[in-house]
N, C-alpha and C positions, 0 to 999 in steps of 0.2 A: 504492502497505500503506502512507499513511498515513504513514510512513518512507522516514526521509535516504537517497536512495541513492549509492552514488561509485564510478564506472567507476573502472577502475586501468589504466595501461598502466604497470607492473610488470615484466608478464613481457616486451615487449618493452625497457625501457630497460637491463635485465638481459643480453639478447640483446647489447642494441651495445657495454655496457659493457665483455664481457667480449670481443666481440669487440676491444675498445679495451684492456684490461689484455695479451692472449696478445701483443696486435703485429701481426694477420695474420685472413686467413679459416679460417687452420686453428680456427680457436675453434669453428664453424657445424656442424663435426664432430659434434660432441660430444650435440645436437640433431639427429641421424639418427633420423627415424625409417625402421624397415623396411618395401620396401614386397614384398611377399608378393602370391605367383602363387596362383590362383584359382580350383582347374577350370580345369587352362589358358592362365589369361587374368589379366594384371599386374591388378595392384590397383592401381585412384585410385589419382595425385595428386595428395595432399592440398598446401596450401598451406606448413604443416612444413619435408612431401618438398623441397619447391620448394626452398624457403629452405638449409636441406642442403644439395642442388645446387652454389651458390651458389658451397660451396666453393673447388671447381678450378677453377669458369672466375677468380674473385679472384686466386688460383695464379698462373695464366696475367697478368692484366695486370700483378702486379709486376714479374712476370719479364723480360719485357715495356722495362723502365726497366734491367735489367743494363751496367754499362757507363757506365751516363749520371754528369758528373760534374755536375747542374743539373736544375732543375726550368723548361719552358721550354712557350710555348706551344705547341710545335711534340709534344715527347717525352711531351704528360699527356694527345695526344687519345687516342692508341690506345690506355692502360689505362684510361683513365675512359670508354672506349668500351664496353671492357668489364663495367665496373663497370656500366653502364649496361641493357646485356642483360642479366647476370645477376638486376639487380633486376626490371626487366620481365620476367621467366619465375617469379620470384616472385612475381608478380602484385601487387604494388607500382602503385603509380596512374602513367599519363602525366603530368600533370601536377606528378604530388611531383614520377616521376622527376629530367624534366627543371630543375625546380627543386636539386635534389639536387646535378646533376651542372653546374650550372652555378655553384654555390655552391662547389663541391669546385676547381672548374676557375679561380675567381677565385682562391682564397685558397693555393691550390696554387705557379700562375707566379706563379715569381720568389722566394718561396720559404726562404728562407736555406739552406744544406743542412748544420748542423753534422756536424765534422770525429768523424771516425771510421763516421758513418751512413751510408749509399744514400739514395741521392735514394727508388729505392724505398721505403724504409721511411719515411723520410718523407713520400710518398703515402697510405703503408697509415695511418699518423698522420692524416694529414690527413682522411679518406673516414672512418673510428671516430669523429673529434670530431666531423664531421659526423652521423654516421648517432646520435649520442649527442643534439643538439642538435635530430635529428627527428624523438625518442621525449622532448624535452618538455628538457634538458638534465641534465648531472652534480651542478648543483644544484635541481635540479626538484621540487616536491614533492612525497609520491605521498598515500595512502588518508592524508583528514581526517577523522581517530576523532572524534565525539564524544566531545563535557564532559559532555553535562546525562543523563546515566544510563542513557539510550537503547544501544543496541546499532547501532552502525554497519554499514549494510548495501551488501554491492559484490556486483552484480549483471551477472555477464557475459555477453553478447550476440555474437552473433556468427556470420559463416554459417558453415556442416555442412561439417566436417574439418579446419577452423581449427586444431583443441585444445584447447579454453573444456575441457574435466572434467580435463582434463593440467592448463589451467594453474591449477585453480584447487585442486586440488592442493599443486603450486608450495606459489601463495601462503597458500597455511595453512601452512606450515610454515613456510616465511618469518616469516610474523604471528606462531607459538611460539616460535621465533627471539627473538622483540624482547619476547614478556612479553606478549602476547595469547590468551585463550584466544576459540577458534575453534570454529563452528560452519557446517557440512557441509547446505544443505538444495537436496536433488535432487527436481528439478522437469520434466528430460525426460521426460515421460512419452509422449515416439510413439518414442524408437529406441532400438532393442531392449539392451536389457546397459545403455542406460545408468544406470541407477540402482546396476546391477551395480558396476561399472569404478567408480564414485563411493564405493562405500562398503570396496573392495579399498585401493580410497588411502586413505579414513581410516584403515582400520586399519592399513595400515601405515606412517601417520604420526601414533596416535595423537589422533586429530581425529574426535568424533561426527558420524554423519550422520544429520540427519531426511527421513525421505521416507514417502509416504503411498503406494506400488503407485502399479503402471504405470493405474490407475483414477481416478488425485484428478483435481479439476481445478488445473494449476499458482496461478493467485492465490491460494489456499487454503490449497495447499501452500506456499507460499513465507509468505502472513499466519499461517501458524500458527506458522512457526518461527522469523521476528523473536519470534511472542507468546514463545513456547518458552528463546526467546535471552534475553528480556528477565526472564519469571522464576525462569530463572540464572546470571544477571550476567554472559550470556558475554558478551566484549567485542566483535566481530568476525562476521556472519553475512555467511555467503560462496554465491552460488544463485548454483546451476548452470541456463541452461536452454537447452530444444532450438535445434539451427542450424537458421537461418531465411533466406529469401534473400524480400528485399521486396515482391515481385510475391506472395508468400507471404499476404494479411492477415486471415486470421485468428492466425496463427499471429502477423503484427506488430503484433496487438491485440493477443494477449496480453501483450505487453509493458510495455501500459501501467499 
């Protein structure tokens, strides 16, 4: 598109930070997506639903350490196995999970338990810290805003059902609170009601949405949206794209 694109992991960092701040798995419950029955059938579970379901599994993991006085190689294996299972069921890749669990185990074993703090709580902190690190670290740099007068472009891309459109709304609201002007651009012309969903979110948070209807061409929509933002001196453009799979060559090519 001839403009700089910045893809952010802000949503996942925020989720990990919330987990750390609240000190346990219950933080995941706030993002729980409803799974509704349609025509007597259970709706397909999205990755967001899977992450929400981690809560009970992680609570079970911490409960295994009740009554323990320290963290050692023996008593951390079972709870970390629960964490491993929860991450895999949330569709986190196996190599990532293996490295994550290995780091948690290395950090937790031999950790000095602070007086008045239970070993389970210490493991919670250990896992939460590693989650934050996995997402880039607490002090990780977020979006790199352009300083040349051009709008910063954030292209939201990912698999179907992972919550890109909702994330666009959350990110827009966060940027507005930082004093940035934002324009949402709707390029998902393939999913029914995707444009309407983005417009509804934009209206709720006071952010304008640019679209060209369901008959528009996604690259052209994105380019026109960026030009509109430039003409109106808008700081950030967030482009919502259609969910896609690697095997869908047409949609993958559209990202280029």
